[in-house]
C-alpha positions in Angstrom: -0.1 0.1 0.0 2.8 2.6 0.9 4.8 1.6 -2.6 1.3 2.8 -4.3 1.0 6.0 -2.4 4.6 7.1 -3.2 4.1 6.2 -6.7 1.1 8.2 -6.9 3.1 11.0 -4.9 6.2 11.0 -7.6 3.7 10.9 -10.6 2.0 14.1 -9.2 5.4 15.5 -8.2 6.4 15.0 -12.0 3.2 16.4 -13.5 3.9 19.5 -11.2 7.4 19.5 -12.9 6.3 19.1 -16.5 3.8 21.7 -16.1 6.2 24.1 -14.9 4.4 24.6 -11.6 6.8 25.5 -8.7 7.4 23.0 -5.9 6.7 24.9 -2.7 8.4 23.6 0.7 5.2 21.9 1.8 4.8 19.9 -1.3 5.8 16.3 -1.2 9.1 15.9 -3.0 11.6 12.7 -3.7 14.2 12.5 -1.0 16.7 13.0 -3.7 15.3 16.1 -5.2 15.5 17.7 -1.7 19.0 16.6 -0.8 20.1 17.9 -4.3 18.6 21.2 -3.8 19.9 21.5 0.0 23.4 20.7 -1.4 23.0 23.1 -4.5 21.5 26.1 -2.8 24.0 25.7 0.2 26.8 25.6 -2.0 25.5 28.6 -4.0 25.0 30.4 -0.5 28.7 29.7 0.2 29.9 31.2 -2.8 28.1 34.4 -2.3 29.4 34.6 1.3 33.2 33.7 0.3 32.7 36.0 -2.8 32.6 38.9 -0.5 36.1 38.4 0.7 38.4 39.4 -1.8 36.3 42.6 -2.5 36.0 43.1 1.2 39.6 43.2 1.6 39.8 46.0 -1.0 37.2 48.5 0.6 40.0 50.3 2.4 41.9 50.5 -0.5 39.8 51.7 -3.1 41.2 54.4 -5.2 38.6 56.9 -4.6 35.5 57.4 -2.4 32.9 56.8 -5.1 34.6 53.3 -5.8 34.9 52.5 -2.2 31.1 53.2 -1.7 30.2 51.1 -4.7 32.3 48.3 -3.4 30.7 48.3 0.1 27.5 48.1 -1.3 28.3 45.1 -3.6 29.8 43.4 -0.5 26.6 44.1 1.5 24.6 42.8 -1.5 26.8 39.3 -1.6 26.0 39.1 1.9 22.2 39.6 1.4 22.5 36.9 -1.4 23.9 34.4 0.9 21.3 35.0 3.5 18.4 34.9 0.9 19.9 31.4 -0.3 20.4 30.1 3.3 16.7 30.9 3.8 15.8 28.9 0.8 17.8 26.1 2.0 16.2 26.1 5.2 12.6 25.5 3.8 13.7 22.2 2.8 15.0 21.5 6.5 18.5 22.4 6.5 19.8 23.8 9.5 21.7 26.8 8.7 24.2 26.4 11.3 24.9 22.8 10.1 25.5 24.1 6.7 27.9 26.9 7.8 29.7 24.3 10.0 30.2 22.1 6.8 31.6 25.2 4.9 34.1 25.8 7.8 35.0 22.0 7.9 35.8 21.9 4.4 32.9 19.3 3.8 30.7 21.7 2.0 32.2 23.4 -1.3 31.9 26.9 -3.0 32.9 28.5 -6.2 36.8 28.0 -6.4 37.1 31.1 -8.3 37.5 33.2 -5.0 40.5 31.4 -4.0 42.5 33.2 -6.5 44.3 36.3 -5.0 43.4 39.6 -5.8 46.6 41.6 -5.6 45.7 44.9 -7.5 42.7 47.1 -7.7 42.6 45.8 -11.5 41.6 42.4 -10.1 38.4 44.0 -8.6 37.4 45.0 -12.5 38.3 41.5 -13.6 35.8 40.2 -10.9 33.2 42.7 -11.8 33.5 42.1 -15.4 34.4 38.2 -15.7 33.2 36.4 -12.4 30.0 38.6 -11.8 29.3 38.7 -15.5 29.5 34.8 -15.7 27.4 34.8 -12.6 24.6 36.5 -14.0 24.8 34.5 -17.2 24.5 31.2 -15.1 22.2 32.3 -12.6 19.5 34.0 -14.5 18.0 30.5 -15.7 17.6 29.4 -11.8 14.8 32.3 -11.6 13.0 29.8 -13.4 14.0 26.4 -11.5 11.3 24.2 -10.3 11.8 25.0 -6.5 9.8 28.2 -5.8 11.8 29.6 -2.8 15.1 29.1 -4.7 13.5 31.0 -8.1 12.1 33.8 -6.3 15.6 34.1 -4.3 17.2 34.1 -7.5 15.0 36.9 -9.2 16.2 39.0 -6.1 19.9 38.2 -6.6 20.2 38.6 -10.4 18.4 42.0 -10.1 21.2 43.2 -7.7 23.8 41.4 -9.2 23.3 43.7 -12.1 23.7 46.9 -10.6 27.2 47.1 -9.5 28.7 46.4 -12.9 27.3 49.6 -14.5 28.4 51.5 -11.3 32.0 50.2 -11.8 31.9 51.2 -15.4 31.3 54.9 -14.6 
């Protein structure tokens, strides 16, 4: 009997996916889907938080006050993006403290691009142009992902990610 119920739940779940209906936190979902989302969303959140570090290091050394203010706003946005994403992972049952402990212990991963040193102000330009530009290209499709809280968080992230690029160009 339980096998029949799970099969029916899986069928309904797949129908929602096929019809582009967002899966919400209280909806039934397969364990593998939940586990994959937790891993993906937490890795994304970690990358947002770790991504603040190279830029944060340059706040006090920015060449002028305007660029310092833009960089400060960008670092603040990255922190907010991490928080949006940790919140989305929590809707799946992830514990934020455990998730962050996994990052600190090395069990969890983040984007390795942030391991490269930013030795000059020009490195900040490279991050803004190449890394952030690539991130936007990769993240826009996530606004249409099947999990509602992640998709909605990504809409906010993508709107905010595009702002500093234009500011740094001026």
